N, C-alpha and C positions, 0 to 999 in steps of 0.2 A: 907878347910872352909875359910882359909885366902884369897884364890884366888877368892871365890864367894863374899866376902865382897869388895874385890878390884874392880871386874868387876862392882859391883853394885854401888859403888861410882863414878865410871867413868861414867856409864850410868846416874847416877842422875846429875852428873856435866855437861855433855854433852847435856842432856835434858833441864836443866835450862838455858844453854847458847843458845841453839837454840830458845828456848821460848822467851827469852828476846829481842832477836833481830827480830824474825820473826812476832810477834803481835803487835808490837808498830809502829805506823805510825801517823804522825801530822794529825789532823782533822781540816779541814779548814771550819768554819761555815759561812763564807761568801759566800760560794757555796749553801747554802741551799735555797731551792725553797720555795717561800712564799705561805701560803695557801690562797686559794680563795673559798669562799663558795657563790653559788648562789642559795638561796632557793627562791621558789614561795609560797606566801600566797594567799588562797581564803577565803574571808571573806563575809558573807551575809551582804548587805548594807541597803536595805529598801523593805519592802512589803506593798503594799496599795491595797486595794479593795474598790471601791466605787459602790454604786447602784444609780438608777435614783433619789432617795429622796435626796441624796447628792448635787445634782445640782438644788434643789429647795429651794426658800425661805420660811418663815412662811406663806405667802399667796398662795404659790403654783406656782409661776411663776419662770422661769428659772434664775438661777444665771450665770452670765459670767464666773466666774473661782472659783476654791477652791485651798487652799495651805496649806503646811505644811512644817515645818522646823526640820531638824535632826541636832544633833551634830555629828561631824566626830571625834570621840574619839581616833580611831586608828592612825590618822594623827598627833595627839598630842604627840605621844611617840617620844622621842628623837632617839631612836633605828631605827624606821621606817624612820624618816626623815633623818638621816645620812646615811642610806643605801640603800634607794629606788632609782632605776634607771629607772623604767619604772611603769606604772600602765594602766590597762584597766578597765573600769567601764562597765558591761554587762547588759543591760536592755532588759527585755522580757515584752511586753505588750500585754494583751488579751482584746479585745473589742467585746462585743456581744449586744451593745446598738447601736440603729439607730442614732446615733450621732458621728460626727467627733471630734476630739480633737487634741490639741497641748499641749505637756507636755514639760515645760521649766525647765531646771536645772541651778540654780545659786549658784556659790560657794562663798562664803564670808570670809574674815579674822576677826580677833578679833575686829578690829575697824568698822566692818560693810561696809567694801569697796569691791565691787564686784571684784573677781579674775578671774573667768572664767564662761562662760554660754554656753550653747547649748540647742536646741529644738529637739523634737521628733514628726513627724506628724503620727497621727493614724487615719485610714480611719473609715468610719462608717460601721455598719452592718445592712443593710436593712431587713435581714430575722433573726436577733438575733442569727446567729450562730457565734462561737468563730473565731475571725480574730486575728492573731498573727502578732506582729511588733516587730522586734528585732533591738537593736542599740548597738553599741560598741564604747564607747568614749576612745581613746587612749591618755595617758598624757606622753609626752617625752619632753625634751628641755625645752623651756619657759612655756609650759602648766603643765609641771611637777612641775617646780618652783611655779607656781599659785597654783596648788594642794597642795603643801606642806604648804603652808602659809594659806591654807583654814582651818577654823574651823567650819563652818556652811554649810548645803546644803538646799537650799530652793526650794521645789517642786511645781510647780504651773501646775495645770490642767486646760486648758481653753476650754470651751465648743465652737466649730465652729457651729454657726446657718446657717441654710440653708432653703430657702423658700419652697424647695421640701421635707423637712423632717418635720414630725409632732413634735410638741413641747413635751418635757418630763413631764411626770405626775407621781403621786404615783402608778398609774396601769401599767406603762411603764415596759417592761421587759428587762433584760439584766444587765451587770456588766462591768466595766472597772477595770482591775487588772494590778498592776505593780510588777514585782519582779526583784530584782537587786543583782548583787555581783561584789566586787572589787577584781581583781586579781593583786597582788603586787610583782613586781620582784626585789629581793634585790641583792646586790653585797657587800659581806663583804670581804675585803682583810685587811689583818694585817700583 
């Protein structure tokens, strides 16, 4: 029995000795790899649908343009401004009116200073069938900085008159519709 206790004590001592030297190693936290997250966010931006009546004044005559302004709330978030590295605004316009249009996008900052602008030409539809126009506006480098300072987007739809096309009336058929989304590319490195 004494031999068993002696052997047991020697095994425990030897095991403790081996464990104390084999499991301890200095850890160098300076070698840690930084975590980089690159999420992509897709956000609905704006949807507009206008009928011929939208382009007529009270007396029934065509008006040159209509416009609307939206607040770019997402771009006012510090998190987005700090980590945004690229943005794409994707526009899909369908037109079934027998009129061509020019759609202008103007981005303004808080002091109402123009930061960025672009236009999209939309063809007319003589047979009132849906015509699709797509446009992607990419914001990188200088244009990304302009986007980050923008707080409002003013959309102007300008009617392009042509002597070969009939004037719009309340009986005119068709619609012009705009759908858009913003794709935001973030780079979060800490």
